[in-house]
MOPAC internal coordinates of N, CA, C and O (Angstrom, degrees):
PM7 1SCF
backbone

  N    0.0000 0     0.00 0     0.00 0    0    0    0
  C    1.4479 1     0.00 0     0.00 0    1    0    0
  C    1.5211 1   108.84 1     0.00 0    2    1    0
  O    1.2310 1   120.91 1   -50.71 1    3    2    1
  N    1.3098 1   115.87 1   129.29 1    3    2    1
  C    1.4495 1   122.20 1  -178.94 1    5    3    2
  C    1.5162 1   108.23 1   -93.25 1    6    5    3
  O    1.2310 1   120.84 1   -45.66 1    7    6    5
  N    1.3208 1   115.99 1   134.34 1    7    6    5
  C    1.4566 1   120.38 1   178.95 1    9    7    6
  C    1.5109 1   110.95 1  -147.06 1   10    9    7
  O    1.2310 1   121.20 1   -21.70 1   11   10    9
  N    1.3246 1   115.31 1   158.30 1   11   10    9
  C    1.4569 1   121.69 1  -179.72 1   13   11   10
  C    1.5149 1   108.18 1  -135.71 1   14   13   11
  O    1.2310 1   120.54 1   -47.02 1   15   14   13
  N    1.3089 1   116.58 1   132.98 1   15   14   13
  C    1.4565 1   121.65 1   175.15 1   17   15   14
  C    1.5234 1   107.27 1   -96.94 1   18   17   15
  O    1.2310 1   120.90 1   -57.30 1   19   18   17
  N    1.3278 1   115.89 1   122.70 1   19   18   17
  C    1.4577 1   121.24 1  -177.87 1   21   19   18
  C    1.5171 1   108.46 1   -82.57 1   22   21   19
  O    1.2310 1   121.29 1   -52.91 1   23   22   21
  N    1.3326 1   115.14 1   127.09 1   23   22   21
  C    1.4524 1   120.20 1   179.29 1   25   23   22
  C    1.5171 1   111.74 1   -71.18 1   26   25   23
  O    1.2310 1   120.85 1   -13.63 1   27   26   25
  N    1.3233 1   115.99 1   166.37 1   27   26   25
  C    1.4653 1   121.62 1  -175.83 1   29   27   26
  C    1.5285 1   111.70 1   -63.02 1   30   29   27
  O    1.2310 1   120.30 1   137.73 1   31   30   29
  N    1.3074 1   117.04 1   -42.27 1   31   30   29
  C    1.4641 1   120.78 1  -177.09 1   33   31   30
  C    1.5347 1   111.58 1  -109.94 1   34   33   31
  O    1.2310 1   120.57 1  -154.02 1   35   34   33
  N    1.3140 1   116.52 1    25.98 1   35   34   33
  C    1.4609 1   120.99 1  -178.41 1   37   35   34
  C    1.5307 1   109.77 1  -100.28 1   38   37   35
  O    1.2310 1   120.98 1   -42.74 1   39   38   37
  N    1.3200 1   115.73 1   137.26 1   39   38   37
  C    1.4607 1   118.75 1   179.60 1   41   39   38
  C    1.5259 1   110.06 1   -74.39 1   42   41   39
  O    1.2310 1   121.34 1   -22.73 1   43   42   41
  N    1.2992 1   115.05 1   157.27 1   43   42   41
  C    1.4562 1   120.80 1   179.89 1   45   43   42
  C    1.5279 1   110.39 1   -67.46 1   46   45   43
  O    1.2310 1   120.44 1   145.29 1   47   46   45
  N    1.3315 1   116.76 1   -34.71 1   47   46   45
  C    1.4612 1   120.78 1   178.13 1   49   47   46
  C    1.5233 1   110.95 1   -61.21 1   50   49   47
  O    1.2310 1   120.52 1   137.09 1   51   50   49
  N    1.3136 1   116.62 1   -42.91 1   51   50   49
  C    1.4670 1   121.05 1   179.95 1   53   51   50
  C    1.5327 1   110.62 1   -65.30 1   54   53   51
  O    1.2310 1   120.57 1   138.71 1   55   54   53
  N    1.3324 1   116.51 1   -41.29 1   55   54   53
  C    1.4675 1   120.49 1   178.55 1   57   55   54
  C    1.5324 1   110.57 1   -65.19 1   58   57   55
  O    1.2310 1   120.21 1   141.00 1   59   58   57
  N    1.3272 1   117.20 1   -39.00 1   59   58   57
  C    1.4544 1   121.26 1   178.31 1   61   59   58
  C    1.5258 1   110.56 1   -64.92 1   62   61   59
  O    1.2310 1   120.52 1   140.38 1   63   62   61
  N    1.3196 1   116.61 1   -39.62 1   63   62   61
  C    1.4578 1   122.23 1   176.49 1   65   63   62
  C    1.5321 1   110.33 1   -60.35 1   66   65   63
  O    1.2310 1   120.14 1   133.94 1   67   66   65
  N    1.3354 1   117.34 1   -46.06 1   67   66   65
  C    1.4718 1   120.89 1   178.46 1   69   67   66
  C    1.5231 1   110.90 1   -63.31 1   70   69   67
  O    1.2310 1   120.34 1   140.17 1   71   70   69
  N    1.3385 1   116.95 1   -39.83 1   71   70   69
  C    1.4611 1   121.23 1   179.56 1   73   71   70
  C    1.5256 1   111.04 1   -62.47 1   74   73   71
  O    1.2310 1   120.23 1   134.49 1   75   74   73
  N    1.3261 1   117.16 1   -45.51 1   75   74   73
  C    1.4619 1   121.16 1   179.72 1   77   75   74
  C    1.5256 1   110.96 1   -62.16 1   78   77   75
  O    1.2310 1   120.17 1   139.69 1   79   78   77
  N    1.3227 1   117.28 1   -40.31 1   79   78   77
  C    1.4617 1   120.55 1   178.95 1   81   79   78
  C    1.5217 1   111.31 1   -65.40 1   82   81   79
  O    1.2310 1   120.57 1   138.73 1   83   82   81
  N    1.3359 1   116.51 1   -41.27 1   83   82   81
  C    1.4649 1   119.62 1   178.71 1   85   83   82
  C    1.5286 1   110.74 1   -64.72 1   86   85   83
  O    1.2310 1   120.36 1   140.57 1   87   86   85
  N    1.3197 1   116.91 1   -39.43 1   87   86   85
  C    1.4743 1   120.79 1   177.87 1   89   87   86
  C    1.5215 1   110.31 1   -62.98 1   90   89   87
  O    1.2310 1   120.72 1   137.94 1   91   90   89
  N    1.3232 1   116.22 1   -42.06 1   91   90   89
  C    1.4582 1   119.95 1  -179.43 1   93   91   90
  C    1.5266 1   110.63 1   -65.24 1   94   93   91
  O    1.2310 1   120.11 1   137.02 1   95   94   93
  N    1.3315 1   117.39 1   -42.98 1   95   94   93
  C    1.4639 1   120.68 1  -179.77 1   97   95   94
  C    1.5191 1   111.75 1   -67.42 1   98   97   95
  O    1.2310 1   120.37 1   144.61 1   99   98   97
  N    1.3266 1   116.90 1   -35.39 1   99   98   97
  C    1.4622 1   120.47 1  -179.89 1  101   99   98
  C    1.5313 1   111.83 1   -76.47 1  102  101   99
  O    1.2310 1   120.03 1   163.87 1  103  102  101
  N    1.3343 1   117.55 1   -16.13 1  103  102  101
  C    1.4551 1   121.11 1   178.74 1  105  103  102
  C    1.5154 1   113.86 1    77.63 1  106  105  103
  O    1.2310 1   120.06 1  -149.90 1  107  106  105
  N    1.3192 1   117.50 1    30.10 1  107  106  105
  C    1.4619 1   121.27 1  -177.12 1  109  107  106
  C    1.5214 1   110.92 1   -63.50 1  110  109  107
  O    1.2310 1   119.91 1   131.50 1  111  110  109
  N    1.3250 1   117.77 1   -48.50 1  111  110  109
  C    1.4686 1   120.25 1  -179.36 1  113  111  110
  C    1.5230 1   111.66 1   -66.79 1  114  113  111
  O    1.2310 1   120.27 1   142.21 1  115  114  113
  N    1.3169 1   117.09 1   -37.79 1  115  114  113
  C    1.4618 1   120.69 1   179.19 1  117  115  114
  C    1.5245 1   110.19 1   -61.81 1  118  117  115
  O    1.2310 1   120.30 1   135.52 1  119  118  117
  N    1.3350 1   117.04 1   -44.48 1  119  118  117
  C    1.4618 1   120.90 1   178.45 1  121  119  118
  C    1.5209 1   111.00 1   -63.39 1  122  121  119
  O    1.2310 1   120.83 1   139.61 1  123  122  121
  N    1.3246 1   116.02 1   -40.39 1  123  122  121
  C    1.4666 1   120.14 1   179.65 1  125  123  122
  C    1.5264 1   110.80 1   -62.45 1  126  125  123
  O    1.2310 1   120.57 1   133.79 1  127  126  125
  N    1.3142 1   116.52 1   -46.21 1  127  126  125
  C    1.4540 1   120.61 1  -178.65 1  129  127  126
  C    1.5252 1   111.43 1   -64.72 1  130  129  127
  O    1.2310 1   120.26 1   143.32 1  131  130  129
  N    1.3272 1   117.10 1   -36.68 1  131  130  129
  C    1.4586 1   120.27 1   179.27 1  133  131  130
  C    1.5226 1   111.53 1   -71.26 1  134  133  131
  O    1.2310 1   120.02 1   150.24 1  135  134  133
  N    1.3194 1   117.57 1   -29.76 1  135  134  133
  C    1.4618 1   120.96 1  -176.56 1  137  135  134
  C    1.5244 1   112.49 1   -83.32 1  138  137  135
  O    1.2310 1   119.55 1   172.29 1  139  138  137
  N    1.3275 1   118.47 1    -7.71 1  139  138  137
  C    1.4579 1   120.06 1  -178.79 1  141  139  138
  C    1.5179 1   112.27 1   -66.23 1  142  141  139
  O    1.2310 1   120.16 1   144.72 1  143  142  141
  N    1.3115 1   117.29 1   -35.28 1  143  142  141
  C    1.4577 1   120.65 1   179.18 1  145  143  142
  C    1.5207 1   108.85 1  -149.75 1  146  145  143
  O    1.2310 1   120.96 1   -22.37 1  147  146  145
  N    1.3234 1   115.77 1   157.63 1  147  146  145
  C    1.4548 1   121.06 1  -176.06 1  149  147  146
  C    1.5152 1   110.42 1   -87.76 1  150  149  147
  O    1.2310 1   120.91 1   -45.59 1  151  150  149
  N    1.3253 1   115.86 1   134.41 1  151  150  149
  C    1.4626 1   121.90 1   173.38 1  153  151  150
  C    1.5208 1   106.90 1  -118.97 1  154  153  151
  O    1.2310 1   121.15 1   -51.23 1  155  154  153
  N    1.3218 1   115.40 1   128.77 1  155  154  153
  C    1.4611 1   119.25 1  -179.95 1  157  155  154
  C    1.5304 1   109.31 1   -61.56 1  158  157  155
  O    1.2310 1   119.80 1   -32.50 1  159  158  157
  N    1.3464 1   117.98 1   147.50 1  159  158  157
  C    1.4591 1   120.54 1   179.57 1  161  159  158
  C    1.5206 1   113.28 1   -56.08 1  162  161  159
  O    1.2310 1   119.83 1   142.38 1  163  162  161
  N    1.3304 1   117.92 1   -37.62 1  163  162  161
  C    1.4611 1   120.20 1   179.70 1  165  163  162
  C    1.5332 1   110.27 1   -66.18 1  166  165  163
  O    1.2310 1   120.34 1   140.60 1  167  166  165
  N    1.3216 1   116.95 1   -39.40 1  167  166  165
  C    1.4650 1   121.24 1   178.30 1  169  167  166
  C    1.5319 1   110.46 1   -66.74 1  170  169  167
  O    1.2310 1   120.56 1   140.34 1  171  170  169
  N    1.3310 1   116.53 1   -39.66 1  171  170  169
  C    1.4748 1   121.02 1   178.70 1  173  171  170
  C    1.5351 1   110.27 1   -62.00 1  174  173  171
  O    1.2310 1   120.43 1   136.81 1  175  174  173
  N    1.3498 1   116.78 1   -43.19 1  175  174  173
  C    1.4739 1   120.30 1   177.92 1  177  175  174
  C    1.5187 1   111.30 1   -64.19 1  178  177  175
  O    1.2310 1   120.61 1   139.57 1  179  178  177
  N    1.3377 1   116.44 1   -40.43 1  179  178  177
  C    1.4653 1   120.78 1   179.42 1  181  179  178
  C    1.5318 1   110.70 1   -62.83 1  182  181  179
  O    1.2310 1   120.58 1   136.88 1  183  182  181
  N    1.3261 1   116.49 1   -43.12 1  183  182  181
  C    1.4643 1   120.25 1   179.02 1  185  183  182
  C    1.5236 1   111.64 1   -65.42 1  186  185  183
  O    1.2310 1   120.37 1   140.38 1  187  186  185
  N    1.3341 1   116.90 1   -39.62 1  187  186  185
  C    1.4591 1   120.30 1   177.78 1  189  187  186
  C    1.5251 1   110.96 1   -64.33 1  190  189  187
  O    1.2310 1   120.64 1   140.30 1  191  190  189
  N    1.3290 1   116.38 1   -39.70 1  191  190  189
  C    1.4619 1   120.62 1   178.88 1  193  191  190
  C    1.5300 1   110.79 1   -64.61 1  194  193  191
  O    1.2310 1   120.35 1   136.56 1  195  194  193
  N    1.3341 1   116.93 1   -43.44 1  195  194  193
  C    1.4644 1   120.62 1   177.90 1  197  195  194
  C    1.5269 1   111.39 1   -63.41 1  198  197  195
  O    1.2310 1   120.82 1   139.47 1  199  198  197
  N    1.3126 1   116.04 1   -40.53 1  199  198  197
  C    1.4638 1   120.37 1   179.14 1  201  199  198
  C    1.5255 1   110.75 1   -63.61 1  202  201  199
  O    1.2310 1   120.32 1   138.94 1  203  202  201
  N    1.3277 1   117.00 1   -41.06 1  203  202  201
  C    1.4639 1   121.52 1   178.32 1  205  203  202
  C    1.5251 1   110.65 1   -65.42 1  206  205  203
  O    1.2310 1   120.52 1   140.74 1  207  206  205
  N    1.3382 1   116.61 1   -39.26 1  207  206  205
  C    1.4637 1   119.95 1   179.25 1  209  207  206
  C    1.5286 1   111.00 1   -65.20 1  210  209  207
  O    1.2310 1   120.26 1   138.05 1  211  210  209
  N    1.3164 1   117.11 1   -41.95 1  211  210  209
  C    1.4702 1   120.69 1   177.97 1  213  211  210
  C    1.5240 1   110.77 1   -63.29 1  214  213  211
  O    1.2310 1   120.74 1   137.31 1  215  214  213
  N    1.3334 1   116.18 1   -42.69 1  215  214  213
  C    1.4651 1   121.08 1   179.87 1  217  215  214
  C    1.5238 1   110.54 1   -63.51 1  218  217  215
  O    1.2310 1   119.97 1   137.09 1  219  218  217
  N    1.3429 1   117.66 1   -42.91 1  219  218  217
  C    1.4630 1   121.83 1   179.05 1  221  219  218
  C    1.5257 1   110.80 1   -65.46 1  222  221  219
  O    1.2310 1   120.60 1   138.62 1  223  222  221
  N    1.3275 1   116.45 1   -41.38 1  223  222  221
  C    1.4647 1   120.59 1   179.02 1  225  223  222
  C    1.5326 1   110.19 1   -62.68 1  226  225  223
  O    1.2310 1   120.74 1   138.66 1  227  226  225
  N    1.3135 1   116.19 1   -41.34 1  227  226  225
  C    1.4641 1   121.03 1   179.98 1  229  227  226
  C    1.5377 1   110.26 1   -64.85 1  230  229  227
  O    1.2310 1   120.36 1   137.42 1  231  230  229
  N    1.3301 1   116.92 1   -42.58 1  231  230  229
  C    1.4626 1   120.73 1   179.98 1  233  231  230
  C    1.5314 1   110.48 1   -65.02 1  234  233  231
  O    1.2310 1   120.05 1   139.00 1  235  234  233
  N    1.3385 1   117.51 1   -41.00 1  235  234  233
  C    1.4505 1   121.40 1   177.76 1  237  235  234
  C    1.5298 1   111.76 1   -63.41 1  238  237  235
  O    1.2310 1   120.89 1   141.35 1  239  238  237
  N    1.3195 1   115.90 1   -38.65 1  239  238  237
  C    1.4544 1   120.91 1   179.10 1  241  239  238
  C    1.5268 1   111.01 1   -67.17 1  242  241  239
  O    1.2310 1   119.76 1   142.74 1  243  242  241
  N    1.3162 1   118.07 1   -37.26 1  243  242  241
  C    1.4608 1   121.66 1  -179.39 1  245  243  242
  C    1.5289 1   111.58 1   -72.73 1  246  245  243
  O    1.2310 1   120.04 1   148.04 1  247  246  245
  N    1.3286 1   117.53 1   -31.96 1  247  246  245
  C    1.4699 1   121.11 1  -178.49 1  249  247  246
  C    1.5258 1   111.95 1   -75.28 1  250  249  247
  O    1.2310 1   120.03 1   152.24 1  251  250  249
  N    1.3017 1   117.55 1   -27.76 1  251  250  249
  C    1.4728 1   120.81 1  -176.25 1  253  251  250
  C    1.5094 1   112.37 1   -79.14 1  254  253  251
  O    1.2310 1   120.10 1   180.00 1  255  254  253

């Protein structure tokens, strides 16, 4: 569970910013999105492989 203690002289906006960052680092939204529906392990590996190929292609294009 992610939580933030708001300091005495800290603005609510700043505390909300810290909370959002902690949620992002903990992967709360990522876990939620993955739990919405089931993806077979083979499909998950295939998607990861495609994502890696796109990332590598993009890096090669930027270096040239």
